[in-house]
N, C-alpha and C positions, 0 to 999 in steps of 0.2 A: 469484746469478750473473747479472749484467746485462751485456748486450752494449753496449759503448761504443766508438765510433769517430768519426772526423771526419765520417762520412756519416749520423750519427743525425739523425732528423727533429726538427722543432721541437715544443714543447709545444702550439702552436696546431693543428698537424696532428693530433696525438694527440687533442686535445679535439674537433676536428671529427669524426673517425672515431668517437670514443666516443659523441658525441651521435647520430650516425647509427645506430650499433648500438643505442643506447637506444631510438630512435624505431622501429626495426625489431623491437621486442619482445625484445631481448636484455638483460634486466634485470641479469643476473649481471655481465657484463663492462662493460656500459654505465655503470652507476652508479659502480662502482669505478674505471673508466677516466676518467670525468669528474672524480672526486675527485682522483685522482693527477695528471691533467693540469692541473687548477686549482692544485694545490699547486706543481707545477713552474713554472707561469707566475708565481707569486709569489716564486720564489727568485731572488736576484741572483747567487749563486755558480753558475758554469757547471757545476761538477762535480755539485752537488746538483740542478740543473735537469735535467742529463742522466740522473741516477739516477732521479728521479721520472718523467721522460718514459718511461724504460725500464719502470718499474713500470706506467705507464698502458698501454703497448703490450702488456705481458705479460697484464694483466687483460683487455684486449680479446680477445686471442687465446685465452686460457683460457676466457673466457665463450663465445666462438664454438664452441670444441671441445666444451665441455660441452653447449651447446644442440644441436649436431649429434648428439652421442651420445644425448641425450634423445629426439630425433626418431627416431633409428634404433631405439632400444629400444622406443619407442611403437608403431612399425610392426610 
């Protein structure tokens, strides 16, 4: 269930955020987000590009949530 609208961000923005989360020690969402954003950048079809960009953002958010939960459980 991907969110698609005319206001979706570009795969480049998703790639940038995924790399930043990867650098900030969020391996879960960072690696998967980078992979999906890279796939999205290679797609010529706009619908597929939007789908993989959505997957990248979802991976980033899920990784951040899981990292946050891990930190809370550790404390």
